[in-house]
C-alpha positions in Angstrom: -32.8 -48.9 17.2 -30.8 -52.0 16.2 -32.5 -55.4 15.9 -30.4 -56.7 18.7 -31.9 -54.2 21.1 -35.5 -55.4 20.6 -37.5 -57.3 23.2 -39.4 -60.4 22.3 -42.7 -58.5 22.5 -41.4 -55.7 20.3 -40.2 -58.2 17.7 -43.6 -59.9 17.7 -45.3 -56.6 17.0 -43.3 -56.4 13.7 -45.0 -57.6 10.5 -44.5 -61.3 9.9 -42.7 -62.0 13.2 -44.3 -64.6 15.6 -43.0 -66.1 18.8 -40.7 -68.7 17.1 -39.0 -66.1 14.9 -38.7 -63.6 17.7 -37.1 -66.3 19.9 -34.7 -67.2 17.2 -33.6 -63.6 16.7 -33.1 -63.1 20.4 -31.1 -66.4 20.6 -28.9 -65.2 17.7 -28.1 -61.9 19.3 -27.5 -63.4 22.7 -24.5 -65.3 21.3 -21.4 -63.2 21.7 -19.7 -65.0 18.8 -22.5 -63.8 16.5 -22.1 -60.2 17.7 -18.4 -60.4 17.1 -18.9 -61.8 13.6 -21.2 -58.9 12.7 -18.7 -56.4 14.0 -15.9 -58.1 11.9 -18.1 -58.1 8.8 -18.9 -54.4 9.3 -15.2 -53.6 9.8 -14.6 -55.2 6.4 -17.1 -53.0 4.7 -20.4 -54.8 5.1 -23.2 -52.3 5.6 -26.3 -53.5 7.3 -29.3 -51.3 6.7 -33.0 -51.4 7.1 -35.1 -52.0 4.0 -38.8 -52.1 3.4 -40.7 -54.6 1.3 -42.3 -53.3 -1.9 -46.0 -53.0 -1.4 -48.5 -53.4 -4.2 -50.7 -50.4 -4.5 -54.2 -49.9 -5.8 -55.5 -53.4 -5.7 -58.9 -54.3 -4.3 -57.3 -56.1 -1.4 -54.9 -53.3 -0.5 -54.7 -53.2 3.3 -56.0 -56.7 3.8 -53.9 -59.4 5.3 -54.3 -63.2 4.7 -52.8 -66.3 6.2 -53.4 -69.9 5.0 -53.3 -72.9 7.2 -53.9 -76.6 6.6 -54.3 -78.3 3.2 -56.5 -76.4 0.8 -59.0 -78.6 -1.1 -58.4 -77.3 -4.6 -55.7 -74.7 -4.6 -52.0 -75.0 -3.9 -51.0 -72.5 -1.2 -48.7 -70.7 -3.6 -51.6 -70.2 -6.0 -53.8 -68.8 -3.3 -51.1 -66.5 -2.0 -50.4 -65.2 -5.6 -54.1 -64.4 -6.0 -54.1 -62.3 -2.8 -50.8 -60.5 -3.8 -52.1 -59.8 -7.4 -55.0 -57.9 -5.9 -52.7 -55.9 -3.6 -53.3 -58.0 -0.4 -50.6 -59.1 1.9 -49.6 -62.6 3.1 -48.5 -62.7 6.7 -46.7 -65.7 8.4 -48.3 -65.7 11.8 -51.6 -65.1 13.6 -51.8 -61.7 15.3 -54.3 -58.9 15.7 -52.9 -57.5 12.4 -54.4 -60.5 10.5 -57.7 -60.0 8.7 -58.4 -63.4 7.2 -57.3 -66.9 8.2 -58.1 -69.3 5.3 -58.5 -72.7 6.8 -58.0 -76.0 5.0 -57.9 -79.6 6.2 -55.8 -80.5 9.3 -55.5 -76.9 10.4 -53.5 -76.7 13.6 -52.3 -74.2 16.1 -52.9 -71.1 13.9 -56.6 -71.9 13.9 -56.7 -72.2 17.6 -54.8 -68.9 18.1 -57.1 -67.1 15.6 -60.2 -68.2 17.4 -58.9 -66.2 20.4 -58.6 -63.0 18.4 -61.9 -61.4 17.7 -60.6 -59.3 14.8 -59.6 -62.3 12.7 -62.1 -63.6 10.2 -61.8 -67.4 9.8 -62.9 -68.6 6.4 -62.8 -71.7 4.1 -61.2 -71.9 0.7 -64.7 -71.7 -0.8 -65.3 -68.4 1.0 -61.9 -67.2 0.1 -62.6 -67.8 -3.6 -65.9 -65.9 -3.3 -64.0 -62.9 -1.8 -61.5 -63.0 -4.7 -64.3 -63.3 -7.3 -66.0 -60.2 -5.9 -62.8 -58.2 -6.1 
């Protein structure tokens, strides 16, 4: 199945795709000029193929997903994300039922509100996040 054939709902069920990205993808593929450009590139030898991200294996956070929102009190977001990935966890870009932990900093916005509506998401502070990391 080609990406251009997906519905908005199907796109949002993919890892790391939320409503905004799904809308952008649908908008791109609804433009006939974009479709024509892809066909021209393919005729010139460009090969579009599906790839999978490399997944870290064997870490203590393997299978766990994290998302950070707001300003963290002591860590840079990139530092916190690197901690998760170094232990085999995964960073996602949007709130969905696939999210395990939402780490909330100051001035958290719509991600926090959306996560509150999903019972399976555990909402934690940076302090609680650091305790989880320390235990792993």
